[in-house]
N, C-alpha and C positions, 0 to 999 in steps of 0.2 A: 504494500500500500504506500502510495506517494503522498506526502503532506505538502499542501500549498499553504503557506503562511499568509494570513490576512490581517489587516488593520482597518479600523473604521476611520473615515474622515471625521474631523472634530464636529462637523455639523450634521452628520448622518443620523438617521432614525434607526437605532439599533434594534428596535422592535420588529423591523422588517426581516430580521434573521439573515443567516449566512446562506450562500448558495446551497441548494439541497437536491438530492436525487429523490424523485417523487415515486419511484417504484424500485423493486429489488433488482431488476434487470436494466435500469436506465444507464445509458452511456454518458448522458449529459446531465449536469447539475443546473437547475433553473436559477437564473439571475433575476432579481427584482429591481424595478425602478425605485430609486431612493433620491428624491428631490430635496434640495436645500429648503430651509424653513419658508423663504419667501416665494418658493415655487411649488409648494405641497399640493396645489390644485392640479398639478400635472401639466400636460401640454396637449393641444389639439393638433393633430397631424393631418394636413390636407393631402388630397391625392397628388402624388408625384413629389411631395416634400420629404425631406429627411431631417433628422435631428439627432444630436448626441445626448443620449439619456444617461444620467449619472446612476451609479450603483451605490455610492457612498463608501466604496472599498478601494483599497490599494492591496497589491499582492506581491508575494515573493515566490516565484516558481523555481523549483530545484533545477540546477544546471542539468542539461541533457533532456529537458522537457519543454513543452510549450503549452499554452492554453489556446484553444480554438473557440471562437464564438460563432454560434450557428443560430439560424432562425428556429422558432418554435413552430411546429407543423400546424397546430390548430390556429394560431394567429395568421399564418400564411394562407391557409385554406379559407377561413371565415372572413378575414379582413384585408388580405393582400399585404400584410406586414412582413417585411423581410429585412435582411441585413445586406446592404449593397456590396460589401467587401467580403462576403461569406465564402469560405470561413475566414473570419478575421483572426489574425495571429497575434498573440501577446508573447513576446520573447522573455526568456528567463532573466535577462538583465534589466528589464523595465520595472520601475518602481513608482510610476505616476498613477494618477487616478484611473480606475477601471470604468470606462464609459462604453456604451454600446451605440453604434451608428444604426439608427432604425429608419427604414424607408417605407412609405406608404405606396405600394404598387397597385393598390385597389382603386375603386372609383368613388369611394365615399370617405368623408372625414372620419378619423379614428381618434378617440381620446385615450391617451396613455396616462393612467392615474398613478399616483404614489402607491407603491406596493405591488403593482402589476408585474407578473412574470413576463419578461420581455425577450429573453433569449436563453439559450443553453450554453453551458461552458463544458468543453471537453478537455481533459488533461491527456496529452499524448507525448510519446517519446520522439526525440529529434535525432536524426542522423545527419551529420554534416559531411559533405562529399569533398573529395579532392578533384579539381578540374585539370584536365590535361589535354593539350592539343596533340593529335595523332595524325598520321599520314592518310589513313583510310579507316572507315567504319566497317565492322563485320556485316555481311549480307543476312537478310531475313526474308522469309516468305512474303511478308507484307511489304517490305521495302519502304519507299517514300509515300505510299498511299495513306491518305488521311481524309478527314472530314467526310465520313460516310463510305470510305472505300471498301470497308469489310462487309458491306451489304446493308440491307434495310432491316430494322427491328432488332 
């Protein structure tokens, strides 16, 4: 089990709780909107608009891991709420505020309230590669085919 260390922003509403896995098989821990005192009414997100939603947290991810932020499927299906940079990556050496860029890809305004579950957080191992220029690449059956070259469906 990997431990991600968290600290609350001084203004944060700690009653909102820490990220949490909502089922025993959940891969992602839900993150909640945690607005500062003067913004506790939340935010109205118009179609096509995006906003950085605060979580009230900062985190320290162990070296060799990252945190990925992903949309919640229910919000995407019902309201068109997604994360435009999904999956968003938080590197192990970042110590700033944890915010979630939320996009309304739907056709109606959506209110994001203080305490709403807005995204899920995945903790994943990271492999850093070595990059090398070579004279030739090995051949494969697929070759240079891309963008649907392997067939439909």
